[in-house]
N, C-alpha and C positions, 0 to 999 in steps of 0.2 A: 642544611635547612632544618629548622626545628619541627617538632611533631605538630605544633599548632599551625605553623605556616603550611606544612604539607597537607593538613586537613582542610585548610581554607582554600588552597589551590585545587584540591579534589572537588570541593563543593562548587567552586566557580566552573570547573570543567563539566560537572554533571549538569548544571543549569544551562550552560551553552549547548550541550547535546540535546537538552529538552526542547530548546527553541528550534534547533535543526530538525528535530522529529516533527514539529508542527509544519515546517515548510515542505517536508517530504509529502505530507498528506495534501497540502494546499495545491502544489504543482500537479500531483498525480490525479486528484479529483477534479481539476480544472479541465483535463483532457476529454472526458466523456461528454459533459454538457456542451462544451465549445465545439466538439466534433459533431454533435447532433445539430448545432446551428449550421455548420457547413453541409451536413448531410441533407438538411431540409431543402437545399438548393437543387437537389436531384429529383426529378419528377416521379420516377418509378419508386413506389414505396419500399420494395425489397432492396433496391439499389441504395435508397436513402438510408435504410437501416444498416447495411454493410458499410457504406462510406462514412456514416456517422461514427462507427466504431474504429475506423481506420486510423484516426489520430491517436486513439487510445492504444491501438496495436503498435504504432510507431514509437509511442512513449515507452512501451515496455520492451519493444524490440531492442532498444538501446541497452537493456540489461544483458542481452545475449552477446552484444558486441563489446560492452565495457566491463562486464563482470570480472573476468580474470585480469585485464589490465588495471582495473581499479584496485584489486587485491594486491597486485604486484607493486603498484604505485604507493599504496599504504605501507607495505612492508619496507619499501626503500626510503620513503620520505616522511613517514609518520602521520599522525592523525590531524595535526593542525594544518599542514600544507595541503593535505588531501581535502579537508573541509573547505579551505579558502578556494582551491581550484574548482570544487563542486559549486560553490556559491557563485563564482564568476560565470561558470557555464550556465547556471540557472538564469542569471540576468540576461545573458546573450540569447538563450532560448526563448524567454518571454518576449524580448525585444523583437525577435524574428517573427513570432506569432502576431505581434502588433503590426509589423510591416506587411504581413500577409493580407491584412485588411486594407492597407494603403494601396497595395498592388492588386488586390482582389484575386489572389492566387492561392488555390488549395494546396498546390505543391510547396509553396513557401511555408504555409502553415504546417504541413507534415514535417518539413525540415526543422522548424522550431520545436515541434513536439518531440522529435528525435533528440535534439540537443538537450531539451528539458529532461528527457529520459536519462541522458548521460549524467546530468546533475544529480537526480534523485538516486541513481545507482551508486554514485560515489558517496553521497551522504549516508545512504543505508550501510555502505561498507564501513563507514566511520562510526556511526552512532550505536549500532547494535553490538558489535564486539567490544567497543569502548565501555559502554555501560555495563556489559556483562563482566568485563575484567575489573572495572572499578568497584563493582559489587562483590568481587571475589568469586564469581561463578556460582553455580548451583542455584538454590532458591532465591538468594539475595540478589544475584545478578539478574535473574528473571524478573524479580520485583522491580528493580530500577527500570528495566525495559517496559514493564507494565505501566509505570508512572509516566514514562515518556509517551507511551501509547495513548494515555488520556489526552494529552495535548494534541497528539496526532488526530485523535477522534474529534476534538473540538473543531480543529481546522477542517477536517473532512466533513463534518456536519454542516458547517456554515457555507462551504463552497457551492454545492448544488442548490442550496436554498437561496443564496445571493444571486446566482445566475438566473434561477427561475423568477425571482422577484424583479430583476432588471429586464428580462425578456418579456415577461407577461404570459398570457394564456396561449398565444399562438406563435409558432416559429416562422410563419409566412412573412416574407419580405424582410426578415431580420438577417443581419450579418455580424461578423466578428467585431465590427466597429461599435456595435451596441453593447459590448462588454469590455470596452476599452478601459473603463474605470477599474475593473478587476485586474487588468494587465498592468496598469499604472501602479496599483497597490502592490502587486507582486514584485515589480522592478524596484520600487521604493524599499520594500522590506529586505530584498536581497542586498541592495546597496548598504543599508543600515547594518545588516548582519555581518557583511564583509568587514566593515570598519570595526565592529565590536569584537569579532573573532580575531582580527588582525592585532589588536592591542591587548587582547586577553591572554595571559600566560596559561597555556593548555598543558595539563599534566599528561605525559606520555606513559600509559600503563605498561608498555613493553619497550625495551631498548631498541632503537632503530639501528640496524647494522647490515652492511653488505657481506659480513663474514659468517652469517648463520648458515650452518650446513644442514640441508634437508636430505636425510637418508632415504626417505620414501616420498611418494606423492600423497597429497591430502586425500586423493581418491582411494587410497589404500584403506581408509577407514570406512567400513561398511555403513555405519550409522550416519556418516556424512553423506555418502552417495545416495542412500535412500531418503535422507532428509532434504536434499536439493530437489528430488522428485516431488516430495511432499510440498515444498514451498512453491514449486511450479503450479501445482494444482490449487494450493491455498490462495495465492494472489489472484488467480483466475476466478475463484469463488467469491472472494471479497469484492472484486470489481464487478463481476458479472451479475450478481444478485441485484444490487440497486440500479445498475445501468439498464438492464432489461426491464426492471420494474417501471422505470420511467416510460419506456416504450409501450409497456402493457397498459399503463394507466392513462397516458396522454389522450388516446381517442375517447376515453370515458370521462375524464375530468379536466382536460386541458394541460398544457405543458407546465404552467406555473404551479398548479396544485399537485401535479405528478412529482415535480421536483421537490416540493415541500414534504410530501409523503415519503418519498425515497430518502430524503434527508434525515428522517427519523431513524432509518437504519443506522446511520452514522452516529446519531445521538445515543442509540442503544449500544453501539460499539464503545462509546465513551463510558456509559454506565458499566458495561461489562469489564472494561479495562480498569475502571476505578475500583470495582470489586476485586478484580484480579490482582491489582497492586496491593490491596489491603490483605489478601490472603496468600499472596505469592510466596511469602517467606515461610509458609507452613504447608502449603499444598504443592505437590510436585507437578512439573510440567506434564508428565505422562498422564497423571490423573485428570488434570484439567482438560487436556485435549481429548481424552477418551470420553469424558462426560459430555462435553459440548458437541463433539462429532455425532454422538448418538442422538442428541436432541435436534441438531440441524437436519439430520437424515429424516427424522420423524416430521419436522415442520415442512420441509420441501416435499416429502412424499404425500403428506396430507393436502398441501396446496395444489399439487398436480391432480390428485384424485378428485378434489372438491370442484375445481374449475370455477366457473362463474355462477354456480348453482345457489350459493348462499351469499347474501349481501349483509354488510354491516355499516353502521353509522360512524362517521369520523368528523372531527372538527378541523376545518381548513379555511384560512383566509376569512375568518370571522363568520363562517357559516357551517352548518352541519350538512354533509353530503353523504351519499351512499356509495360505497366501494365494495368490490368483492372481498369476502373474508380471507380469501387466499392471499391477497396483497398484505394483509396484516400478519399472516403467518410468515411471509417472506421477510417482512420488516423485522420480525422477532429474531430472524437468523443473525442479525447484527450482534445480539448478545452472545451468540455462539462463536462467530468469527473473531470477536474482540480479543480473545486470548490466544488464538492459534499462532499468529506470526511470531511473537516473542517466545512462545513455548516451543515451537518447532525449531526455531533458531537456537534456542538454549540447548535442546536435546541434541541437535546436529553438531554443535561446536563444543560440547562438553568433553573435556579430557583431551583436547587437541594440542595444548601447549604452544610451542613455537609455530605450529602449523595454522594457528587461528587466523592470522591476517590473510594468508593465501586461501584458506578455506572460505573465509568471508567473501572473497572475490568470486569463487566458484558458486557459492550460495547465491550471491546477487545475480549471477549470470542467468539462473533459472527463474528469476522473477519475471522473465519474458512471458511466463505463463499468464500474467495479468493482461497481456494483449492477445495471446493465442487462444486461451480458453473462452474469454468473452466473445471473440470474433467467431469462433465455432458456434457458440451459443446464439449469436446474432443471426447466423445462417438458418438455424432451426427456428428462431423466433420470428423470422420473416413469414413463416407459415403458421406458427402457433407459439405465442410467448410463454404460456404456462408449461407446455410440454418441453420447451427448451431447457427447463430447469433440471432435466435429466442429466445435462452436462455437469453442472455443479454437484448434483447428487452423487454421480460416479466419482467425482473428484474428492468429495468428503469421505466417501467409503475408503479410498486409498489412505487418506490422512488417518482414519481410524486404525487401519492396518499398521501404519507407521508407529503410532503411539503404543499399540499393544505389542508389536513384535519387532519392527524395524529399527526402533530407536536405541536398542541395547548396544553398547560398545563392546564388540567382540575382538577388538584389535589392541588390547592393552599391552601387548608385547612390543609395540612400536615405541621407540625412544622419542619423547616429546619435549625434552629440555636441552 
């Protein structure tokens, strides 16, 4: 293959991974608002809050189950087959969620959420290491993941806004049938992506082989072990901040307006990832995570201390309304969380060589934090939404520790080729 053909294939592969990045966010961010629709069917407010986050918990529980198998599947079958399998699972998971409305079954919905979690786990196992490897690792690999993250944020921004616009101000009397249009769109996109990836020649950045000898376990790398703990907390922070914000604002401004305001968090993640992709080739992952972690701690700390004491004006649905200033500070956290995922992944998998695919599976396993941490936060939020932000506050404090100390590779004596 000529150098020109090789570069063209590389570009095609990168573009394909970008689209998969967008679907990861769409499927993930559909779980929380759809779960709240189901949760509204429970009369007790505290139970409604917990049950509303149960679909999100199942979506991320899939990472714990599928993480290591996904990494092993990737190592054995390569990136293209893993991506196709993930897309197929995504279609099935969304279809089952649609069927939950047909059968009026919360249990069927949870099953669909779990299978969708299998899908996004496998997709994450593919796109993150592949873009990092195609970029040659280091700052350039991180930059490609940042660019993919911008598409991820566009999708994440639109999802809660669209659900809020479809449902309206109140959840009363609403069911999953009311968001069928979103489910049809998701199934259609998955089917189209499957066909596109199927006929697209995907460049394998690493040779797929059953003969690779692993002298040690990926867990032998300290910076990977501490990194998967960091990602456990990070995904919980990313999901928990806007999901609880919807619960906090709904009694004050209605569900639709709350969804639109929370959607701004994802818009700011888009802005942050756009900036991150522009500077990612020059600024190290460690520096970025250190700075944004400090800012996020300041914003959440100020929001909890401020409470509802200070109000601010905001423009929503063609009108100016008053909301607690604390909600604006929490929305601004989107700028901080925007660069954490790719930067933590980059730091955790840097210098792993042949262990990268298996390490990616381990890494994905701990994304279960996106279900566990928000669920813990929802238990506290049932009593006080703002005070519940102590859960993501503690999580970000650990991420800061990882950036400053835990991300250093102290196991360079392990053979990686």
